[in-house]
C-alpha positions in Angstrom: -0.4 26.4 -29.8 -3.7 27.8 -28.5 -4.3 26.3 -25.0 -7.2 26.6 -22.6 -6.3 26.1 -19.0 -9.1 25.5 -16.4 -8.0 25.4 -12.7 -5.2 27.9 -11.9 -4.6 27.2 -8.3 -1.3 26.2 -6.6 -0.5 23.6 -9.3 -2.4 24.9 -12.4 -1.1 28.4 -12.1 2.6 27.7 -12.4 2.0 25.0 -15.0 0.1 27.6 -17.2 2.8 30.1 -16.6 5.5 27.7 -17.9 3.4 27.2 -21.1 3.2 31.0 -21.6 7.0 31.2 -21.1 7.5 28.6 -23.8 5.6 30.7 -26.3 2.1 29.3 -26.2 -1.0 31.4 -26.0 -2.9 30.4 -22.9 -6.5 31.4 -22.0 -7.4 30.6 -18.5 -10.4 30.3 -16.2 -10.6 29.8 -12.4 -13.4 30.7 -10.0 -11.0 32.2 -7.4 -7.3 32.0 -8.3 -5.6 35.0 -9.9 -4.5 34.8 -13.5 -0.7 34.0 -13.9 1.2 36.7 -15.8 0.7 36.3 -19.5 -2.5 34.2 -19.3 -5.6 35.7 -20.9 -8.6 35.6 -18.6 -11.8 34.0 -19.9 -15.2 34.7 -18.4 -16.1 31.0 -18.3 -14.7 27.5 -18.7 -16.4 27.2 -22.0 -14.9 30.4 -23.3 -11.4 29.2 -22.3 -12.0 26.0 -24.3 -13.2 27.6 -27.5 -10.8 27.4 -30.4 -8.2 25.7 -28.2 -5.9 23.1 -29.7 -5.6 21.6 -26.2 -7.6 22.2 -23.1 -5.9 21.3 -19.8 -7.8 20.9 -16.5 -6.5 20.9 -13.0 -9.5 20.4 -10.7 -10.2 19.3 -7.1 -12.2 16.1 -7.6 -14.2 13.9 -9.9 -17.5 15.6 -9.4 -16.1 19.0 -10.5 -14.3 17.4 -13.4 -17.5 15.9 -14.7 -19.3 19.2 -14.3 -16.6 21.1 -16.2 -16.5 18.5 -18.9 -20.2 18.9 -19.4 -19.6 22.6 -20.0 -16.4 22.6 -22.1 -16.8 19.5 -24.4 -19.6 21.1 -26.5 -17.4 24.2 -26.9 -14.3 22.3 -28.1 -13.3 21.8 -31.7 -13.2 18.3 -33.1 -9.7 16.8 -32.9 -8.7 19.0 -29.9 -6.9 17.5 -27.0 -8.5 17.3 -23.5 -5.8 16.8 -20.9 -7.0 16.4 -17.4 -4.2 16.7 -14.8 -6.4 16.4 -11.8 -6.2 13.5 -9.4 -9.7 12.0 -9.4 -11.4 8.6 -9.2 -10.8 6.2 -12.0 -14.5 6.0 -12.8 -14.8 9.7 -13.3 -11.7 9.8 -15.5 -13.1 7.0 -17.7 -16.6 8.5 -17.9 -15.2 11.9 -19.0 -12.8 10.3 -21.5 -15.7 8.4 -23.1 -17.8 11.5 -23.3 -14.9 13.4 -25.0 -14.2 10.6 -27.5 -17.8 10.6 -28.5 -17.5 14.3 -29.3 -14.4 13.7 -31.5 -11.8 14.9 -29.0 -8.5 13.3 -27.9 -8.8 12.8 -24.1 -5.8 12.0 -21.7 -6.0 11.6 -18.0 -2.6 12.8 -16.8 -2.3 13.3 -13.0 1.0 14.5 -11.8 3.7 13.9 -9.2 6.1 16.5 -8.0 4.0 19.0 -6.0 4.0 22.7 -6.2 7.7 22.9 -6.5 7.7 20.6 -9.5 4.9 22.6 -11.1 6.9 25.8 -10.7 10.2 24.3 -11.9 8.6 22.4 -14.8 9.8 19.1 -13.4 6.5 17.2 -12.9 6.0 13.6 -13.8 2.8 12.9 -15.8 1.1 9.5 -15.6 -1.0 9.4 -18.8 -4.0 7.3 -19.8 -5.6 7.5 -23.3 -5.0 6.5 -26.9 -1.5 6.8 -28.5 -2.8 9.6 -30.7 -4.1 11.6 -27.7 -0.9 11.0 -25.8 1.2 12.2 -28.7 -0.8 15.4 -29.1 -0.2 16.2 -25.4 3.4 15.1 -25.3 5.0 18.4 -26.3 3.1 20.2 -23.5 4.2 17.5 -21.0 7.8 18.2 -22.0 7.4 21.9 -21.1 5.5 21.3 -17.8 7.5 18.3 -16.6 10.6 16.1 -16.9 8.9 12.8 -17.6 5.6 11.5 -19.0 4.7 7.8 -19.0 1.9 6.5 -21.2 0.3 4.0 -18.9 -2.3 2.6 -21.4 -6.0 3.3 -22.0 -8.3 5.8 -20.4 -8.2 5.9 -16.6 -4.8 4.2 -16.4 -3.1 7.5 -15.6 -5.3 7.8 -12.5 -4.7 4.1 -11.7 -1.0 4.6 -11.7 -1.2 7.8 -9.6 -3.3 6.2 -6.8 -1.2 3.0 -6.7 2.0 5.0 -6.5 0.6 7.2 -3.7 -0.8 4.2 -1.8 2.7 2.9 -1.7 4.0 6.4 -0.6 1.5 6.7 2.2 2.2 3.2 3.5 5.9 3.7 3.3 5.9 7.1 5.1 4.0 5.6 8.0 6.5 2.8 8.2 9.4 5.2 8.1 7.9 7.4 10.9 7.1 4.4 13.0 10.7 3.2 12.7 12.2 6.5 13.7 9.9 6.7 16.7 10.9 3.2 17.7 14.6 4.0 17.3 14.1 7.0 19.6 12.6 4.8 22.3 15.4 2.2 21.9 18.1 4.9 22.3 19.3 4.7 18.7 20.6 8.1 17.3 18.6 9.3 14.4 21.6 10.0 12.2 22.9 6.5 12.8 19.5 5.1 12.0 19.5 7.1 8.7 23.0 6.0 7.8 22.1 2.4 8.2 18.7 2.3 6.7 19.5 4.6 3.7 22.1 2.1 2.6 20.4 -1.1 3.6 17.3 -3.1 2.7 15.1 -0.5 4.4 16.0 2.0 1.7 13.0 4.0 0.4 12.1 7.3 -1.1 10.6 8.4 2.2 13.8 7.7 4.0 16.4 8.8 1.5 14.8 11.7 -0.3 12.1 13.0 2.0 13.3 12.0 5.5 10.7 12.9 8.1 13.3 13.5 10.8 14.5 17.1 11.0 18.2 17.6 10.5 18.7 14.1 9.0 19.2 13.4 5.3 18.5 15.9 2.5 16.5 19.0 3.1 12.8 18.2 3.5 9.6 19.7 5.0 10.7 18.2 8.4 13.4 20.9 8.4 10.7 23.6 7.9 8.4 22.8 10.7 6.5 20.3 8.5 5.1 23.1 6.3 3.6 21.1 3.5 5.5 20.0 0.4 2.7 17.4 0.0 0.0 18.0 2.6 -1.4 15.2 4.8 -4.9 16.3 3.5 -3.9 15.4 0.0 -2.4 12.1 1.0 -5.7 11.3 2.7 -7.6 12.2 -0.5 -5.3 9.9 -2.6 -5.6 7.0 -0.1 -9.4 7.3 -0.2 -9.3 7.2 -4.0 -7.1 4.1 -3.8 -9.6 2.3 -1.5 -12.5 3.4 -3.6 -10.8 1.8 -6.6 -9.8 -1.3 -4.6 -13.4 -1.8 -3.6 -14.6 -1.4 -7.2 -12.0 -3.8 -8.5 -12.4 -6.3 -5.6 -8.8 -5.9 -4.7 -7.5 -6.8 -1.2 -5.4 -3.9 0.1 -5.3 -4.1 3.9 -2.2 -1.9 4.2 -3.7 0.7 2.0 -6.9 0.7 4.1 -4.9 1.0 7.3 -3.0 3.9 5.9 -6.2 5.6 4.9 -7.7 5.2 8.3 -4.6 6.5 10.1 -4.3 9.6 7.9 -8.0 10.2 8.4 -7.5 10.2 12.1 -4.4 12.4 11.8 -6.1 15.0 9.6 -9.6 15.0 10.9 -9.3 14.2 14.6 -5.8 15.2 15.5 -3.5 18.1 14.4 -2.5 16.9 10.9 -4.6 19.3 8.8 -2.4 21.7 6.9 0.8 19.9 7.8 3.1 17.8 5.5 2.3 14.2 5.3 5.7 13.4 7.0 4.4 15.1 10.2 3.3 11.6 11.1 6.7 11.4 12.9 6.0 13.9 15.7 2.6 12.2 16.0 4.3 8.8 16.8 6.9 10.4 19.0 4.2 11.5 21.4 2.4 8.2 21.6 2.9 5.0 23.5 1.7 1.6 22.5 -1.7 1.9 24.2 -2.5 5.4 22.8 
């Protein structure tokens, strides 16, 4: 299959490399990132999209997605797939999908979960929004780049699933870090805390699979000085998207709003920038109730 890939940074680069390794011909474009081995460099996004059976984008935000869509949609062949794997606002995803459909394309918004490690290992989860026909066209590529793809419904529903999932994740990580900090102050050993909670009603992914306490539970960024597996900056981005969507949908999400505000403070006014989102734990360790 002829694939155009636009956005070859930390996530897009290894995803494109996996497509090459699977035998597909990939033409890529990025303003700054190097071309992965085996990817043919294009001089523009439009050139990468020409004659492609499927174009995949992995871009920083909705404004850039809209600008790239304006450039590549006229260059794409009718019936081609347009798979956007960026995490952007629902409104932008739906606007781009509508524009693509009007041009005779098959758009899918398919943000991912799994981070840089999942991109490299080909174990991402894709949350896909679009028509059944568009999803089916993209499905063979999802199987190469990931381990699971869920068709969530119409255009924009992939983004909706991603931001709802990550709103839960951000809220849960804060609760997990708060609980460890409280356990410390109550004199409860962290390993004992983990052993109880990981097998009790406090069980969660943030406790059992991504524990924020170093030396407790499976290996996680906490055991590597909180070097990011999923950066606090990216969690803040996703929480802001969740609250933008909540405002547009008139949904009451007070915990999501509180998590957004706390991560904003952590990243922008404290020392959280560039750290893993689980670095909330040392933040809470250093603080008292009146801080």
